[in-house]
Phi, psi and omega in degrees: 000322180296325178297320179293321177298318178296322178299315180294322178295321179297320179294315181296326178296325181283339181294329183285333185292317181301339180298329179259355183285160178294133180292153178301155181297157185304319180301326178295317179299318178297321176299317180300318179297320178299309184293326177294319178300317180295318178302314182294324179291320177293319177299328179282358174112357180282155174286147186300309189292311176299320181295318181293313183297320180293319179297322179289323176297317182298333180259011181059037173271145173293150179239003176216147001291184185300335179297343179284352181242122179294149176295159189277355190305305183296322181298315180298320180295311183292330180293343176286340183261145193281342187204167176300323181298314180290327178293319177295320178299321178295320179295315180295322177298318177296322179298311178298319178299318179295319180293319178295319178298320178296316179298319179293326179291343178258019186295341179269006179261162172303138185305319181297317179295316181297315181291327176296320179294320178296317180298321178292327175292319178302321181299338178264004183247009186297337181300336180294344185259001173282146180304132175070005176291353174298339180268006178266121187301325182302325184295323178282316185296318184293328178290326174293324175297316179298316176299322178298313180296321179293337181265025188298340179281347178241096191298321180298316180292319179301311181292321180297318179291321177294323176297317177299321178298322179293324179294334177277315182215121188301333183293345175293352176304333179302323182276330173294319175295324180296323177298317178296317181293321178295321177299319176297317180302317183267003183056038176264090188290330177296313179299314181297316181295318179296316181294319179296320177296321178294322178297315179297318179294318178298321178296319178296318178293326178293324177296323175295317176303314180298324178296316180293324177296312182300327181292341182261354183290138178244158175302135179091354177297145181291145176249137180297142177290354178099166183241358179277096186236352181051051181293340175065207186294328178303319178291323177298315180297316178300317180294319183293335180288003171285353169265125186302329179297330184264349181296128178088349179282151176301146182308312180300324179290322176302311181296320181295315180296316181291318179299316179296319180296312181297321178297319179295322179297321179286326184278313188244353182283171175256198189303315183298310183294321181293318177296318178298320181294317179297315180295315181295318180296318178295320179297314181292323177297320179296327180295337178292342181250314186257142175117137177267168182304333181270010181259017180300334180295347172302336181300342176302336180291332183251342189306322182288346190252341193287344182248012182293346180276347183299316176298331178291322177297315179300317179300315181292321179296320178294321182293336184266002178288000000 
């Protein structure tokens, strides 16, 4: 019981920090307004694809290629709820559930180490408490990823939750791929096969999504300039600063801390940390190639996981004294 109280105190301590933190960049806010408009239109009875395409046209957003249009999963879910307040309450409830699940999955660790890992994860989830971030797909998807990692002892549940995360935000594919790679590493063919099957199914559903998007495209619709920009380490650093521990730190120190943490997760971590490290490393590597300067908010997908290795480093240093 004391562990749960400490977890809640750690979360409450982090809630105060975003009040003074720098607000998300303007493009993120505009995205939120777009997604909120689509949710309300779908709740009002409109079909997702016509409503989304029209809303993007009205804001001079590109509607092609299909990657310029988010999948409908989150919109349908939020449209079931009557208001921003109830949707935010659902997001916060999911956040608490994910943190409790993570703490329970660490029940075999020393309490101090487990709580330190939970606190570091909390530091990467502060975006959920900004106004209207409930309409940001990353906020929902990353919590499903966290639940997936916490369910690592139940492979079907782990893969199913990661698959759900991909249906909300395609970039969660990094963690579904990480499950498959970890399965190959451990020669766990069931894990690898399930994850590979989920990837194939997600790809098939995305092709259906792309078909529906293409059916709504009109002559003269804007086309995205693309995301292959080779932004390199500056975009990675910007994305990593979505973890409060890393906010404001010099870029080289951010990279050093994350690199040391991911290495520790692979070296001394168990299944959860290793899978998280593989997924985060793959996601960050992709950011060096994909993403525009205003896409740093994609970092919310990795922010809760990139520092989970720091308590492991502390443990090893103490053991070697």
